[in-house]
TISE-171685 format. One record per residue (C-alpha): residue number from 1; x negated, y, z negated; residue in three letters. Coordinates in steps of 0.2 Angstrom, whole numbers. Example, Ala and Ser with C-alpha at 12.3 -4.5 7.8 and 13.67 -1.06 7.14 Angstrom:
! TISE-171685
rec pos = 1; east = -62; north = -22; up = -39; code = ala .
rec pos = 2; east = -68; north = -5; up = -36; code = ser .
***
This chain:
! TISE-171685
rec pos = 1; east = -118; north = -39; up = 151; code = met .
rec pos = 2; east = -114; north = -47; up = 135; code = ser .
rec pos = 3; east = -132; north = -49; up = 130; code = glu .
rec pos = 4; east = -135; north = -30; up = 134; code = gln .
rec pos = 5; east = -120; north = -26; up = 123; code = leu .
rec pos = 6; east = -127; north = -36; up = 108; code = ile .
rec pos = 7; east = -144; north = -28; up = 110; code = leu .
rec pos = 8; east = -137; north = -11; up = 111; code = lys .
rec pos = 9; east = -128; north = -13; up = 95; code = his .
rec pos = 10; east = -141; north = -25; up = 86; code = leu .
rec pos = 11; east = -148; north = -12; up = 74; code = pro .
rec pos = 12; east = -130; north = -8; up = 68; code = phe .
rec pos = 13; east = -124; north = -26; up = 67; code = ile .
rec pos = 14; east = -139; north = -31; up = 56; code = arg .
rec pos = 15; east = -133; north = -20; up = 42; code = ile .
rec pos = 16; east = -116; north = -28; up = 41; code = leu .
rec pos = 17; east = -110; north = -42; up = 29; code = pro .
rec pos = 18; east = -113; north = -59; up = 36; code = ala .
rec pos = 19; east = -94; north = -62; up = 41; code = trp .
rec pos = 20; east = -94; north = -45; up = 50; code = ala .
rec pos = 21; east = -110; north = -49; up = 59; code = gln .
rec pos = 22; east = -102; north = -66; up = 65; code = glu .
rec pos = 23; east = -87; north = -57; up = 71; code = leu .
rec pos = 24; east = -98; north = -43; up = 80; code = ser .
rec pos = 25; east = -109; north = -56; up = 89; code = tyr .
rec pos = 26; east = -94; north = -66; up = 95; code = lys .
rec pos = 27; east = -85; north = -50; up = 101; code = tyr .
rec pos = 28; east = -100; north = -43; up = 110; code = cys .
rec pos = 29; east = -103; north = -60; up = 118; code = ser .
rec pos = 30; east = -86; north = -59; up = 127; code = lys .
rec pos = 31; east = -83; north = -77; up = 126; code = thr .
rec pos = 32; east = -66; north = -76; up = 117; code = ser .
rec pos = 33; east = -52; north = -63; up = 115; code = asn .
rec pos = 34; east = -43; north = -72; up = 101; code = leu .
rec pos = 35; east = -50; north = -71; up = 83; code = tyr .
rec pos = 36; east = -44; north = -77; up = 66; code = ile .
rec pos = 37; east = -51; north = -68; up = 51; code = val .
rec pos = 38; east = -46; north = -77; up = 35; code = his .
rec pos = 39; east = -51; north = -79; up = 17; code = gly .
rec pos = 40; east = -53; north = -65; up = 5; code = asn .
rec pos = 41; east = -45; north = -52; up = 16; code = ile .
rec pos = 42; east = -35; north = -43; up = 3; code = arg .
rec pos = 43; east = -51; north = -37; up = -6; code = asp .
rec pos = 44; east = -61; north = -21; up = -5; code = phe .
rec pos = 45; east = -74; north = -24; up = 9; code = leu .
rec pos = 46; east = -91; north = -17; up = 6; code = pro .
rec pos = 47; east = -101; north = -9; up = 20; code = his .
rec pos = 48; east = -119; north = -3; up = 18; code = lys .
rec pos = 49; east = -121; north = 13; up = 27; code = met .
rec pos = 50; east = -137; north = 19; up = 20; code = asn .
rec pos = 51; east = -149; north = 12; up = 7; code = glu .
rec pos = 52; east = -140; north = 12; up = -9; code = gly .
rec pos = 53; east = -124; north = 19; up = -2; code = glu .
rec pos = 54; east = -108; north = 8; up = 0; code = phe .
rec pos = 55; east = -90; north = 12; up = 4; code = met .
rec pos = 56; east = -76; north = 0; up = 0; code = phe .
rec pos = 57; east = -61; north = -1; up = 11; code = val .
rec pos = 58; east = -46; north = -12; up = 16; code = lys .
rec pos = 59; east = -49; north = -24; up = 31; code = ile .
rec pos = 60; east = -39; north = -15; up = 44; code = gln .
rec pos = 61; east = -49; north = 1; up = 40; code = ser .
rec pos = 62; east = -65; north = -9; up = 40; code = tyr .
rec pos = 63; east = -62; north = -17; up = 57; code = ile .
rec pos = 64; east = -55; north = -1; up = 65; code = ser .
rec pos = 65; east = -68; north = 11; up = 58; code = glu .
rec pos = 66; east = -84; north = 1; up = 54; code = val .
rec pos = 67; east = -83; north = -12; up = 68; code = leu .
rec pos = 68; east = -74; north = -2; up = 82; code = phe .
rec pos = 69; east = -77; north = 16; up = 77; code = gly .
rec pos = 70; east = -59; north = 20; up = 79; code = asn .
rec pos = 71; east = -61; north = 22; up = 97; code = arg .
rec pos = 72; east = -50; north = 19; up = 112; code = asp .
rec pos = 73; east = -34; north = 9; up = 107; code = ile .
rec pos = 74; east = -32; north = 0; up = 90; code = ile .
rec pos = 75; east = -15; north = -7; up = 86; code = ile .
rec pos = 76; east = -8; north = -14; up = 70; code = tyr .
rec pos = 77; east = 7; north = -26; up = 69; code = tyr .
rec pos = 78; east = 16; north = -36; up = 55; code = asp .
rec pos = 79; east = 34; north = -41; up = 52; code = arg .
rec pos = 80; east = 37; north = -28; up = 39; code = ser .
rec pos = 81; east = 29; north = -12; up = 47; code = ser .
rec pos = 82; east = 31; north = -16; up = 65; code = gly .
rec pos = 83; east = 19; north = -8; up = 78; code = ile .
rec pos = 84; east = 8; north = 6; up = 71; code = ser .
rec pos = 85; east = -9; north = 13; up = 76; code = phe .
rec pos = 86; east = -26; north = 18; up = 69; code = cys .
rec pos = 87; east = -23; north = 37; up = 74; code = his .
rec pos = 88; east = -7; north = 47; up = 78; code = asn .
rec pos = 89; east = -15; north = 51; up = 95; code = ser .
rec pos = 90; east = -15; north = 33; up = 100; code = met .
rec pos = 91; east = 3; north = 31; up = 95; code = lys .
rec pos = 92; east = 8; north = 46; up = 105; code = gln .
rec pos = 93; east = -1; north = 40; up = 120; code = glu .
rec pos = 94; east = 7; north = 23; up = 118; code = tyr .
rec pos = 95; east = 25; north = 31; up = 117; code = leu .
rec pos = 96; east = 22; north = 41; up = 132; code = gln .
rec pos = 97; east = 16; north = 26; up = 142; code = thr .
rec pos = 98; east = 31; north = 15; up = 136; code = met .
rec pos = 99; east = 43; north = 29; up = 140; code = lys .
rec pos = 100; east = 36; north = 29; up = 158; code = tyr .
rec pos = 101; east = 36; north = 10; up = 160; code = leu .
rec pos = 102; east = 52; north = 6; up = 151; code = val .
rec pos = 103; east = 63; north = 22; up = 151; code = gly .
rec pos = 104; east = 69; north = 35; up = 139; code = asn .
rec pos = 105; east = 72; north = 25; up = 123; code = lys .
rec pos = 106; east = 71; north = 31; up = 105; code = pro .
rec pos = 107; east = 52; north = 30; up = 99; code = pro .
rec pos = 108; east = 57; north = 18; up = 85; code = ser .
rec pos = 109; east = 62; north = 5; up = 97; code = glu .
rec pos = 110; east = 44; north = 4; up = 104; code = phe .
rec pos = 111; east = 38; north = 3; up = 86; code = leu .
rec pos = 112; east = 50; north = -12; up = 82; code = thr .
rec pos = 113; east = 47; north = -25; up = 69; code = arg .
rec pos = 114; east = 55; north = -38; up = 79; code = asn .
rec pos = 115; east = 40; north = -49; up = 85; code = pro .
rec pos = 116; east = 48; north = -54; up = 102; code = val .
rec pos = 117; east = 52; north = -36; up = 106; code = glu .
rec pos = 118; east = 35; north = -30; up = 99; code = ala .
rec pos = 119; east = 25; north = -43; up = 109; code = phe .
rec pos = 120; east = 35; north = -39; up = 125; code = glu .
rec pos = 121; east = 32; north = -20; up = 123; code = tyr .
rec pos = 122; east = 13; north = -23; up = 119; code = met .
rec pos = 123; east = 10; north = -34; up = 134; code = glu .
rec pos = 124; east = 17; north = -21; up = 146; code = lys .
rec pos = 125; east = 6; north = -8; up = 137; code = tyr .
rec pos = 126; east = -10; north = -20; up = 138; code = phe .
rec pos = 127; east = -8; north = -22; up = 157; code = tyr .
rec pos = 128; east = -5; north = -3; up = 159; code = ser .
rec pos = 129; east = -22; north = 0; up = 151; code = thr .
rec pos = 130; east = -32; north = -11; up = 161; code = leu .
rec pos = 131; east = -35; north = 1; up = 175; code = arg .
rec pos = 132; east = -41; north = 14; up = 163; code = asp .
rec pos = 133; east = -54; north = 2; up = 156; code = lys .
rec pos = 134; east = -50; north = 6; up = 138; code = leu .
rec pos = 135; east = -54; north = -6; up = 124; code = arg .
rec pos = 136; east = -39; north = -13; up = 116; code = val .
rec pos = 137; east = -39; north = -21; up = 99; code = val .
rec pos = 138; east = -23; north = -28; up = 92; code = leu .
rec pos = 139; east = -23; north = -33; up = 73; code = ile .
rec pos = 140; east = -9; north = -44; up = 67; code = ile .
rec pos = 141; east = -8; north = -45; up = 48; code = asp .
rec pos = 142; east = 2; north = -59; up = 39; code = tyr .
rec pos = 143; east = -1; north = -70; up = 55; code = ala .
rec pos = 144; east = 6; north = -85; up = 46; code = glu .
rec pos = 145; east = 24; north = -77; up = 47; code = thr .
rec pos = 146; east = 22; north = -76; up = 66; code = ile .
rec pos = 147; east = 15; north = -93; up = 70; code = ile .
rec pos = 148; east = 17; north = -104; up = 54; code = pro .
rec pos = 149; east = 9; north = -121; up = 51; code = asn .
rec pos = 150; east = 25; north = -132; up = 53; code = thr .
rec pos = 151; east = 30; north = -145; up = 65; code = asp .
rec pos = 152; east = 34; north = -137; up = 82; code = ile .
rec pos = 153; east = 51; north = -146; up = 82; code = ser .
rec pos = 154; east = 55; north = -134; up = 67; code = his .
rec pos = 155; east = 50; north = -119; up = 76; code = tyr .
rec pos = 156; east = 64; north = -106; up = 80; code = ser .
rec pos = 157; east = 65; north = -99; up = 97; code = asp .
rec pos = 158; east = 56; north = -83; up = 91; code = glu .
rec pos = 159; east = 42; north = -94; up = 83; code = asp .
rec pos = 160; east = 40; north = -103; up = 100; code = arg .
rec pos = 161; east = 39; north = -87; up = 110; code = tyr .
rec pos = 162; east = 26; north = -80; up = 98; code = cys .
rec pos = 163; east = 15; north = -96; up = 99; code = leu .
rec pos = 164; east = 16; north = -97; up = 118; code = val .
rec pos = 165; east = 13; north = -78; up = 120; code = thr .
rec pos = 166; east = -3; north = -79; up = 109; code = leu .
rec pos = 167; east = -9; north = -94; up = 118; code = lys .
rec pos = 168; east = -6; north = -86; up = 135; code = arg .
rec pos = 169; east = -15; north = -70; up = 130; code = trp .
rec pos = 170; east = -30; north = -80; up = 123; code = ala .
rec pos = 171; east = -32; north = -88; up = 140; code = asn .
rec pos = 172; east = -29; north = -73; up = 151; code = asp .
rec pos = 173; east = -45; north = -69; up = 160; code = pro .
rec pos = 174; east = -39; north = -51; up = 163; code = met .
rec pos = 175; east = -39; north = -48; up = 145; code = phe .
rec pos = 176; east = -56; north = -55; up = 142; code = ser .
rec pos = 177; east = -63; north = -45; up = 157; code = glu .
rec pos = 178; east = -55; north = -29; up = 152; code = his .
rec pos = 179; east = -58; north = -30; up = 134; code = asp .
rec pos = 180; east = -41; north = -34; up = 126; code = val .
rec pos = 181; east = -44; north = -43; up = 109; code = ser .
rec pos = 182; east = -32; north = -50; up = 97; code = ile .
rec pos = 183; east = -37; north = -52; up = 79; code = ile .
rec pos = 184; east = -25; north = -62; up = 67; code = leu .
rec pos = 185; east = -27; north = -60; up = 48; code = leu .
rec pos = 186; east = -22; north = -73; up = 35; code = thr .
rec pos = 187; east = -28; north = -78; up = 18; code = glu .
rec pos = 188; east = -26; north = -96; up = 21; code = asn .
rec pos = 189; east = -31; north = -104; up = 38; code = leu .
rec pos = 190; east = -21; north = -119; up = 34; code = ala .
rec pos = 191; east = -5; north = -108; up = 34; code = asp .
rec pos = 192; east = -7; north = -105; up = 53; code = leu .
rec pos = 193; east = -1; north = -116; up = 68; code = ser .
rec pos = 194; east = -15; north = -129; up = 72; code = pro .
rec pos = 195; east = -11; north = -126; up = 90; code = arg .
rec pos = 196; east = -19; north = -109; up = 88; code = ile .
rec pos = 197; east = -32; north = -113; up = 74; code = val .
rec pos = 198; east = -38; north = -129; up = 84; code = gly .
rec pos = 199; east = -39; north = -121; up = 101; code = ser .
rec pos = 200; east = -57; north = -121; up = 107; code = pro .
rec pos = 201; east = -56; north = -103; up = 112; code = gly .
rec pos = 202; east = -51; north = -97; up = 95; code = thr .
rec pos = 203; east = -65; north = -89; up = 85; code = val .
rec pos = 204; east = -63; north = -91; up = 66; code = lys .
rec pos = 205; east = -72; north = -80; up = 54; code = val .
rec pos = 206; east = -71; north = -82; up = 35; code = asn .
rec pos = 207; east = -73; north = -68; up = 22; code = ile .
rec pos = 208; east = -79; north = -76; up = 6; code = pro .
rec pos = 209; east = -77; north = -71; up = -12; code = ile .
rec pos = 210; east = -90; north = -57; up = -16; code = pro .
rec pos = 211; east = -107; north = -64; up = -23; code = asp .
rec pos = 212; east = -116; north = -57; up = -38; code = glu .
rec pos = 213; east = -125; north = -44; up = -27; code = glu .
rec pos = 214; east = -109; north = -37; up = -20; code = val .
rec pos = 215; east = -101; north = -37; up = -37; code = arg .
rec pos = 216; east = -115; north = -27; up = -44; code = lys .
rec pos = 217; east = -115; north = -14; up = -30; code = ser .
rec pos = 218; east = -96; north = -12; up = -33; code = phe .
rec pos = 219; east = -99; north = -9; up = -51; code = leu .
rec pos = 220; east = -113; north = 3; up = -48; code = asp .
rec pos = 221; east = -102; north = 12; up = -36; code = tyr .
rec pos = 222; east = -88; north = 14; up = -50; code = leu .
rec pos = 223; east = -101; north = 19; up = -63; code = his .
rec pos = 224; east = -108; north = 33; up = -52; code = lys .
rec pos = 225; east = -90; north = 39; up = -50; code = gln .
rec pos = 226; east = -88; north = 39; up = -69; code = gly .
rec pos = 227; east = -74; north = 26; up = -68; code = lys .
rec pos = 228; east = -82; north = 12; up = -77; code = leu .
rec pos = 229; east = -83; north = 12; up = -96; code = leu .
rec pos = 230; east = -95; north = -1; up = -103; code = leu .
rec pos = 231; east = -101; north = -4; up = -121; code = glu .
rec pos = 232; east = -119; north = -1; up = -124; code = glu .
rec pos = 233; east = -124; north = -19; up = -124; code = asn .
rec pos = 234; east = -115; north = -22; up = -107; code = leu .
rec pos = 235; east = -124; north = -17; up = -91; code = thr .
rec pos = 236; east = -117; north = -18; up = -73; code = thr .
rec pos = 237; east = -129; north = -32; up = -69; code = lys .
rec pos = 238; east = -123; north = -42; up = -84; code = lys .
rec pos = 239; east = -105; north = -39; up = -79; code = met .
rec pos = 240; east = -108; north = -44; up = -61; code = ala .
rec pos = 241; east = -115; north = -61; up = -68; code = gln .
rec pos = 242; east = -100; north = -64; up = -79; code = ile .
rec pos = 243; east = -87; north = -59; up = -66; code = thr .
rec pos = 244; east = -91; north = -73; up = -54; code = ser .
rec pos = 245; east = -76; north = -80; up = -45; code = gly .
rec pos = 246; east = -67; north = -63; up = -46; code = leu .
rec pos = 247; east = -64; north = -52; up = -31; code = asn .
rec pos = 248; east = -67; north = -33; up = -31; code = leu .
rec pos = 249; east = -48; north = -29; up = -32; code = val .
rec pos = 250; east = -48; north = -40; up = -48; code = asn .
rec pos = 251; east = -64; north = -30; up = -55; code = ile .
rec pos = 252; east = -57; north = -13; up = -50; code = asn .
rec pos = 253; east = -40; north = -17; up = -59; code = gln .
rec pos = 254; east = -50; north = -22; up = -75; code = leu .
rec pos = 255; east = -61; north = -6; up = -74; code = ala .
rec pos = 256; east = -45; north = 5; up = -71; code = ala .
rec pos = 257; east = -36; north = -2; up = -86; code = glu .
rec pos = 258; east = -51; north = 1; up = -97; code = ser .
rec pos = 259; east = -53; north = 19; up = -90; code = tyr .
rec pos = 260; east = -35; north = 23; up = -92; code = gln .
rec pos = 261; east = -35; north = 17; up = -110; code = glu .
rec pos = 262; east = -52; north = 26; up = -112; code = asp .
rec pos = 263; east = -58; north = 10; up = -120; code = lys .
rec pos = 264; east = -76; north = 4; up = -115; code = pro .
rec pos = 265; east = -77; north = -14; up = -109; code = ile .
rec pos = 266; east = -84; north = -26; up = -121; code = ser .
rec pos = 267; east = -91; north = -43; up = -118; code = leu .
rec pos = 268; east = -77; north = -52; up = -127; code = asn .
rec pos = 269; east = -64; north = -41; up = -118; code = tyr .
rec pos = 270; east = -72; north = -45; up = -101; code = leu .
rec pos = 271; east = -72; north = -64; up = -104; code = lys .
rec pos = 272; east = -54; north = -63; up = -110; code = lys .
rec pos = 273; east = -48; north = -53; up = -95; code = lys .
rec pos = 274; east = -57; north = -64; up = -83; code = lys .
rec pos = 275; east = -49; north = -80; up = -90; code = lys .
rec pos = 276; east = -32; north = -71; up = -88; code = glu .
rec pos = 277; east = -35; north = -66; up = -70; code = ile .
rec pos = 278; east = -40; north = -84; up = -65; code = ile .
rec pos = 279; east = -26; north = -92; up = -74; code = glu .
rec pos = 280; east = -13; north = -80; up = -66; code = ser .
rec pos = 281; east = -19; north = -84; up = -49; code = glu .
rec pos = 282; east = -21; north = -103; up = -51; code = ala .
***
């Protein structure tokens, strides 16, 4: 079954960036249901739809739209926003189900920011979807705030609950069999509990800093939209070479500042701004 799923989606998978290919192959193989995506996750992510055409989106949108096509049930959670959904229709279906399972409570309670309550509600919801054979993807952002890398003796009761729940979900054969997946997002893998990171069943996927080809594609994308002003002696290819070590958010900020000031980017200005960005993030 897993081989058929990979073969079915192979033409699409082959046009994805390397990290997304890895995540797709692991997902299609059905050997795990717990994934950690880490590294350059706060950047614009490039997806090549057709030859010469790119779109640049944030990671939650990338995973939801590009990898999973916004289908079935895609849930987002973090401590600040609580439970949210890819589409309002998914949210309404969730609220109706929880009202049936738990009782008539305010909708805000089922969308709680509290991780213990959120995990309890989501688990009830996961099991309720199994009979409908719906694919469920839960994306937990800022995962280091849920399962931090600290000695377990320093964990609060809340931390312990979250750690045990995630480990239990990761080892639940019902979740694997019925396509329930959990994706943890963090910038630094070292910030997460080693009990999750080091688990043999956890799939870890790193998103690297964009290489020169991706940087040039992004600069060409901005240039086509009329949002990149360059002096005559500076091309997108040359700028892509000079901006090594920067991510696309950095490059976009640099281009936006130049555009707002209506001042074309010069070679000296570019080198100066790159130095400032690297020093500010050190």
